[in-house]
VOTORBA-89520 format. One record per atom (N, C-alpha, C): residue number from 1; residue in one letter; atom name; z, y negated, x negated. Coordinates in steps of 0.05 Angstrom, whole numbers. Each point is the difference from the previous one (the first is absolute). Layout:
BEGIN
+------+-------+-------+--------+--------+--------+
: vogu : bakol : lumlo :      w :      v :      u :
+------+-------+-------+--------+--------+--------+
:  NUM :     a :    CA :      Z :      Y :      X :
...
+------+-------+-------+--------+--------+--------+
% end
This chain:
BEGIN
+------+-------+-------+--------+--------+--------+
: vogu : bakol : lumlo :      w :      v :      u :
+------+-------+-------+--------+--------+--------+
:    1 :     x :     N :   1913 :  -2134 :  -1143 :
:    1 :     x :    CA :    -12 :      3 :    -28 :
:    1 :     x :     C :     12 :    -18 :    -16 :
:    2 :     x :     N :     -3 :     15 :    -18 :
:    2 :     x :    CA :      7 :    -27 :    -24 :
:    2 :     x :     C :    -24 :      0 :    -26 :
:    3 :     x :     N :    -12 :    -27 :     -7 :
:    3 :     x :    CA :    -25 :      6 :    -12 :
:    3 :     x :     C :      8 :    -26 :    -25 :
:    4 :     x :     N :     -9 :     22 :    -16 :
:    4 :     x :    CA :      4 :    -14 :    -35 :
:    4 :     x :     C :    -26 :    -18 :     -5 :
:    5 :     x :     N :      7 :    -22 :     -5 :
:    5 :     x :    CA :    -15 :    -13 :     -8 :
:    5 :     x :     C :    -15 :     -7 :    -29 :
:    6 :     x :     N :    -21 :    -12 :    -10 :
:    6 :     x :    CA :     -5 :     -1 :    -27 :
:    6 :     x :     C :     31 :    -12 :    -24 :
:    7 :     x :     N :     11 :    -27 :     20 :
:    7 :     x :    CA :     10 :    -12 :    -15 :
:    7 :     x :     C :     32 :     13 :      1 :
:    8 :     x :     N :      5 :     25 :     21 :
:    8 :     x :    CA :     24 :     18 :     -7 :
:    8 :     x :     C :    -12 :     16 :    -24 :
:    9 :     x :     N :    -19 :     15 :      7 :
:    9 :     x :    CA :      4 :     11 :    -18 :
:    9 :     x :     C :    -11 :     -4 :    -37 :
:   10 :     x :     N :    -14 :    -31 :     -3 :
:   10 :     x :    CA :     13 :    -16 :    -23 :
:   10 :     x :     C :     25 :      0 :    -21 :
:   11 :     x :     N :     14 :    -16 :     34 :
:   11 :     x :    CA :     29 :      0 :    -17 :
:   11 :     x :     C :     11 :     23 :     -7 :
:   12 :     x :     N :      6 :     28 :      5 :
:   12 :     x :    CA :     -5 :     25 :     -8 :
:   12 :     x :     C :      0 :     -2 :    -23 :
:   13 :     x :     N :    -26 :     -2 :      2 :
:   13 :     x :    CA :    -13 :      6 :    -35 :
:   13 :     x :     C :     16 :    -25 :    -21 :
:   14 :     x :     N :     -2 :    -22 :     -2 :
:   14 :     x :    CA :     14 :    -11 :     -3 :
:   14 :     x :     C :     41 :      1 :     -9 :
:   15 :     x :     N :      9 :     10 :     22 :
:   15 :     x :    CA :     23 :     20 :     -8 :
:   15 :     x :     C :      7 :     19 :    -23 :
:   16 :     x :     N :    -26 :     16 :      5 :
:   16 :     x :    CA :      1 :     27 :     -6 :
:   16 :     x :     C :     -2 :    -14 :    -36 :
:   17 :     x :     N :    -12 :    -11 :     -5 :
:   17 :     x :    CA :    -15 :    -10 :    -27 :
:   17 :     x :     C :     25 :    -21 :     -6 :
:   18 :     x :     N :     12 :     -7 :      8 :
:   18 :     x :    CA :     27 :    -21 :     -4 :
:   18 :     x :     C :     22 :     17 :     -8 :
:   19 :     x :     N :      1 :     25 :     18 :
:   19 :     x :    CA :     22 :     20 :     -8 :
:   19 :     x :     C :     -4 :     19 :    -25 :
:   20 :     x :     N :    -23 :      3 :     -2 :
:   20 :     x :    CA :     -1 :     16 :    -17 :
:   20 :     x :     C :     -6 :      1 :    -32 :
:   21 :     x :     N :      0 :    -32 :      2 :
:   21 :     x :    CA :      5 :    -21 :    -23 :
:   21 :     x :     C :     18 :      5 :    -12 :
:   22 :     x :     N :     34 :      2 :     23 :
:   22 :     x :    CA :     22 :     -9 :    -17 :
:   22 :     x :     C :     12 :     20 :     -3 :
:   23 :     x :     N :     14 :      6 :    -22 :
:   23 :     x :    CA :     19 :     18 :     -8 :
:   23 :     x :     C :     20 :     15 :     16 :
:   24 :     x :     N :     -9 :     26 :      1 :
:   24 :     x :    CA :     26 :     13 :      8 :
:   24 :     x :     C :     28 :      6 :    -11 :
:   25 :     x :     N :     18 :    -11 :     29 :
:   25 :     x :    CA :     21 :      4 :     -3 :
:   25 :     x :     C :     20 :     14 :    -14 :
:   26 :     x :     N :     22 :     -1 :    -13 :
:   26 :     x :    CA :      4 :     17 :    -20 :
:   26 :     x :     C :      8 :     17 :     16 :
:   27 :     x :     N :      9 :      6 :     25 :
:   27 :     x :    CA :      8 :     32 :     10 :
:   27 :     x :     C :    -33 :      8 :      9 :
:   28 :     x :     N :    -13 :     -5 :      3 :
:   28 :     x :    CA :    -28 :     20 :     -7 :
:   28 :     x :     C :    -12 :     12 :     -7 :
:   29 :     x :     N :      3 :    -10 :    -38 :
:   29 :     x :    CA :     -6 :      9 :    -23 :
:   29 :     x :     C :     17 :     23 :    -18 :
:   30 :     x :     N :    -24 :     24 :     14 :
:   30 :     x :    CA :     16 :     28 :     -5 :
:   30 :     x :     C :      3 :      0 :    -39 :
:   31 :     x :     N :     22 :     12 :     -9 :
:   31 :     x :    CA :      6 :      7 :    -32 :
:   31 :     x :     C :    -19 :     28 :     11 :
:   32 :     x :     N :    -23 :      4 :    -37 :
:   32 :     x :    CA :     -2 :     31 :     -3 :
:   32 :     x :     C :      8 :     32 :     14 :
:   33 :     x :     N :     -2 :      3 :      7 :
:   33 :     x :    CA :      9 :     26 :     17 :
:   33 :     x :     C :     24 :      0 :    -22 :
:   34 :     x :     N :     -2 :     23 :    -22 :
:   34 :     x :    CA :      6 :      3 :    -17 :
:   34 :     x :     C :     38 :    -14 :     -8 :
:   35 :     x :     N :     -7 :    -18 :      8 :
:   35 :     x :    CA :     26 :    -17 :     -5 :
:   35 :     x :     C :     11 :     -5 :     22 :
:   36 :     x :     N :     -5 :      4 :     23 :
:   36 :     x :    CA :     17 :      7 :     30 :
:   36 :     x :     C :     18 :     24 :      3 :
:   37 :     x :     N :     15 :     -7 :     10 :
:   37 :     x :    CA :     30 :     16 :      9 :
:   37 :     x :     C :    -10 :     21 :     13 :
:   38 :     x :     N :    -12 :     -6 :     16 :
:   38 :     x :    CA :     -2 :     12 :     35 :
:   38 :     x :     C :    -31 :      4 :      0 :
:   39 :     x :     N :    -15 :     13 :     26 :
:   39 :     x :    CA :    -22 :    -12 :     16 :
:   39 :     x :     C :      7 :     30 :     17 :
:   40 :     x :     N :    -16 :     -6 :     21 :
:   40 :     x :    CA :      1 :      7 :     28 :
:   40 :     x :     C :    -13 :     31 :    -15 :
:   41 :     x :     N :      3 :     28 :     21 :
:   41 :     x :    CA :     -9 :     22 :      1 :
:   41 :     x :     C :    -38 :     -9 :     -1 :
:   42 :     x :     N :     -6 :     -9 :     15 :
:   42 :     x :    CA :    -31 :     -6 :      7 :
:   42 :     x :     C :     -7 :    -15 :    -33 :
:   43 :     x :     N :      9 :     -7 :    -12 :
:   43 :     x :    CA :     -7 :    -11 :    -24 :
:   43 :     x :     C :     -1 :      6 :    -30 :
:   44 :     x :     N :     28 :     21 :     -3 :
:   44 :     x :    CA :      2 :     21 :    -20 :
:   44 :     x :     C :    -29 :     26 :     17 :
:   45 :     x :     N :     -4 :      2 :     27 :
:   45 :     x :    CA :    -32 :     19 :      4 :
:   45 :     x :     C :    -15 :    -23 :    -16 :
:   46 :     x :     N :     -7 :    -16 :      7 :
:   46 :     x :    CA :    -21 :    -13 :    -13 :
:   46 :     x :     C :     -6 :     -3 :    -30 :
:   47 :     x :     N :     29 :     -2 :    -22 :
:   47 :     x :    CA :      6 :    -16 :    -17 :
:   47 :     x :     C :     -5 :     40 :    -13 :
:   48 :     x :     N :     10 :     15 :     12 :
:   48 :     x :    CA :      1 :     26 :    -19 :
:   48 :     x :     C :    -23 :     15 :      8 :
:   49 :     x :     N :    -26 :     -8 :     23 :
:   49 :     x :    CA :    -19 :     19 :     16 :
:   49 :     x :     C :      3 :     34 :      7 :
:   50 :     x :     N :     32 :     -5 :      5 :
:   50 :     x :    CA :      8 :     23 :     17 :
:   50 :     x :     C :      5 :    -12 :     32 :
:   51 :     x :     N :     -7 :     23 :     10 :
:   51 :     x :    CA :     11 :     -8 :     33 :
:   51 :     x :     C :     21 :      4 :     14 :
:   52 :     x :     N :     11 :    -17 :     24 :
:   52 :     x :    CA :     27 :      0 :      5 :
:   52 :     x :     C :     11 :     27 :     -2 :
:   53 :     x :     N :    -15 :     18 :      9 :
:   53 :     x :    CA :     21 :     32 :     -2 :
:   53 :     x :     C :     12 :      8 :    -17 :
:   54 :     x :     N :    -13 :      6 :    -26 :
:   54 :     x :    CA :      2 :      1 :    -19 :
:   54 :     x :     C :     25 :    -26 :    -22 :
:   55 :     x :     N :     -8 :    -26 :      2 :
:   55 :     x :    CA :     20 :    -10 :      3 :
:   55 :     x :     C :     37 :     -2 :     12 :
:   56 :     x :     N :     -4 :      6 :     31 :
:   56 :     x :    CA :     17 :      6 :     -1 :
:   56 :     x :     C :     24 :     30 :     -7 :
:   57 :     x :     N :    -19 :     24 :     -5 :
:   57 :     x :    CA :     -2 :     26 :    -15 :
:   57 :     x :     C :     16 :    -12 :    -23 :
:   58 :     x :     N :    -17 :    -12 :    -21 :
:   58 :     x :    CA :     21 :    -12 :    -27 :
:   58 :     x :     C :     23 :    -11 :     15 :
:   59 :     x :     N :      2 :    -11 :      7 :
:   59 :     x :    CA :     31 :    -14 :     27 :
:   59 :     x :     C :     13 :     12 :    -10 :
:   60 :     x :     N :     -1 :     35 :     26 :
:   60 :     x :    CA :      7 :      7 :      2 :
:   60 :     x :     C :     18 :     24 :    -33 :
:   61 :     x :     N :    -17 :      4 :     -5 :
:   61 :     x :    CA :      7 :      4 :    -28 :
:   61 :     x :     C :     17 :     -7 :    -18 :
:   62 :     x :     N :     -5 :    -20 :     -4 :
:   62 :     x :    CA :     20 :    -18 :     -9 :
:   62 :     x :     C :     -8 :    -19 :    -29 :
:   63 :     x :     N :    -31 :     20 :     -5 :
:   63 :     x :    CA :    -18 :    -12 :    -11 :
:   63 :     x :     C :     -9 :    -40 :     -5 :
:   64 :     x :     N :     -1 :     -3 :     26 :
:   64 :     x :    CA :      1 :    -29 :      3 :
:   64 :     x :     C :     29 :    -14 :     23 :
:   65 :     x :     N :      4 :    -24 :    -15 :
:   65 :     x :    CA :     31 :     -6 :      4 :
:   65 :     x :     C :    -13 :    -22 :     20 :
:   66 :     x :     N :     13 :      2 :     25 :
:   66 :     x :    CA :      3 :    -30 :     31 :
:   66 :     x :     C :     24 :    -12 :     -3 :
:   67 :     x :     N :      7 :    -23 :     10 :
:   67 :     x :    CA :     20 :     -6 :     17 :
:   67 :     x :     C :     -5 :      0 :     33 :
:   68 :     x :     N :     11 :    -16 :     12 :
:   68 :     x :    CA :      9 :     -2 :     23 :
:   68 :     x :     C :      5 :    -33 :      6 :
:   69 :     x :     N :    -13 :    -19 :     14 :
:   69 :     x :    CA :     15 :    -19 :      3 :
:   69 :     x :     C :     -4 :    -11 :     30 :
:   70 :     x :     N :     25 :     16 :     20 :
:   70 :     x :    CA :     -3 :     -4 :     33 :
:   70 :     x :     C :    -21 :     28 :     -3 :
:   71 :     x :     N :    -22 :     -4 :      9 :
:   71 :     x :    CA :    -19 :     18 :     16 :
:   71 :     x :     C :    -22 :     11 :    -14 :
:   72 :     x :     N :      3 :    -23 :    -28 :
:   72 :     x :    CA :    -30 :      3 :     -8 :
:   72 :     x :     C :      2 :     18 :    -31 :
:   73 :     x :     N :    -18 :     -1 :     -9 :
:   73 :     x :    CA :      6 :     41 :    -24 :
:   73 :     x :     C :    -18 :    -27 :    -24 :
:   74 :     x :     N :     11 :     -6 :    -21 :
:   74 :     x :    CA :     -8 :     -5 :    -22 :
:   74 :     x :     C :    -11 :     19 :    -18 :
:   75 :     x :     N :    -15 :      0 :    -22 :
:   75 :     x :    CA :      2 :     13 :    -20 :
:   75 :     x :     C :     -1 :    -10 :    -25 :
:   76 :     x :     N :     28 :      7 :    -15 :
:   76 :     x :    CA :     -8 :    -13 :    -27 :
:   76 :     x :     C :    -14 :      3 :    -14 :
:   77 :     x :     N :    -21 :    -16 :     -2 :
:   77 :     x :    CA :    -18 :    -13 :    -26 :
:   77 :     x :     C :      3 :     24 :    -33 :
:   78 :     x :     N :     19 :     -2 :     -3 :
:   78 :     x :    CA :     -6 :     15 :    -32 :
:   78 :     x :     C :     11 :     27 :      4 :
:   79 :     x :     N :     10 :     18 :     25 :
:   79 :     x :    CA :     -8 :     15 :      9 :
:   79 :     x :     C :    -31 :     18 :      0 :
:   80 :     x :     N :     -6 :    -12 :     12 :
:   80 :     x :    CA :    -31 :      0 :      3 :
:   80 :     x :     C :    -16 :     -1 :    -32 :
:   81 :     x :     N :      9 :    -11 :    -10 :
:   81 :     x :    CA :    -18 :    -13 :    -34 :
:   81 :     x :     C :     17 :     24 :    -13 :
:   82 :     x :     N :     17 :      6 :      3 :
:   82 :     x :    CA :     15 :     22 :    -21 :
:   82 :     x :     C :    -18 :     41 :     12 :
:   83 :     x :     N :    -10 :    -10 :     34 :
:   83 :     x :    CA :     -5 :     25 :      3 :
:   83 :     x :     C :    -33 :     -3 :     -5 :
:   84 :     x :     N :    -15 :    -22 :    -10 :
:   84 :     x :    CA :    -26 :      0 :    -16 :
:   84 :     x :     C :      5 :     -2 :    -21 :
:   85 :     x :     N :     18 :     -3 :    -16 :
:   85 :     x :    CA :      2 :      0 :    -29 :
:   85 :     x :     C :     -5 :    -26 :    -13 :
:   86 :     x :     N :      7 :    -24 :     16 :
:   86 :     x :    CA :      1 :    -20 :     -9 :
:   86 :     x :     C :     19 :    -15 :     -8 :
:   87 :     x :     N :     10 :     -6 :    -24 :
:   87 :     x :    CA :     20 :     -8 :     -4 :
:   87 :     x :     C :     -1 :    -38 :    -12 :
:   88 :     x :     N :     15 :    -16 :      9 :
:   88 :     x :    CA :     -7 :    -38 :    -11 :
:   88 :     x :     C :     11 :     -8 :     -6 :
:   89 :     x :     N :     -2 :    -14 :    -20 :
:   89 :     x :    CA :     -2 :    -17 :    -23 :
:   89 :     x :     C :     27 :    -15 :     11 :
:   90 :     x :     N :     18 :    -12 :     -9 :
:   90 :     x :    CA :     15 :    -14 :     10 :
:   90 :     x :     C :    -14 :    -33 :     11 :
:   91 :     x :     N :     20 :     -2 :     16 :
:   91 :     x :    CA :    -21 :    -24 :     24 :
:   91 :     x :     C :     -8 :    -24 :    -14 :
:   92 :     x :     N :     18 :     -5 :    -32 :
:   92 :     x :    CA :    -13 :    -28 :     -1 :
:   92 :     x :     C :    -34 :     -1 :    -17 :
:   93 :     x :     N :    -15 :     29 :     -6 :
:   93 :     x :    CA :    -28 :      5 :      3 :
:   93 :     x :     C :     -9 :     -4 :     19 :
:   94 :     x :     N :     16 :     20 :     27 :
:   94 :     x :    CA :    -34 :     -1 :     14 :
:   94 :     x :     C :    -25 :     19 :     -1 :
:   95 :     x :     N :     13 :     25 :    -17 :
:   95 :     x :    CA :    -30 :     19 :     -7 :
:   95 :     x :     C :     17 :     25 :      5 :
:   96 :     x :     N :    -17 :     20 :      8 :
:   96 :     x :    CA :      7 :     27 :      6 :
:   96 :     x :     C :    -13 :     17 :    -17 :
:   97 :     x :     N :     18 :     18 :     -2 :
:   97 :     x :    CA :    -20 :     25 :    -32 :
:   97 :     x :     C :     13 :     13 :     20 :
:   98 :     x :     N :    -21 :     23 :     -4 :
:   98 :     x :    CA :      8 :     39 :      9 :
:   98 :     x :     C :     -1 :     14 :    -18 :
:   99 :     x :     N :     28 :     19 :      9 :
:   99 :     x :    CA :      4 :     17 :    -18 :
:   99 :     x :     C :    -20 :     25 :     -1 :
:  100 :     x :     N :      7 :      8 :    -31 :
:  100 :     x :    CA :    -14 :     19 :     -3 :
:  100 :     x :     C :     12 :     25 :    -10 :
+------+-------+-------+--------+--------+--------+
% end
């Protein structure tokens, strides 16, 4: 049986707070969703509010575009934005507008 003493708990607290103060590495920072090239099917479901079955139906109908890398299916974000009627403004402004 391993017992954790108060010293162990306090050292973990120190390590956690030191890590929290450090900026995230560049590979862990996320682009805004509209600026990403691809996303997973699960992320597409979360972003659109649609279920997995509906996303796959839209993929089958050709309304949502995907690509596969190895065995992984990635959804093209621009096809999702077009599906819900969102046009992106050039990347230098970083703004998104809705098409009416």
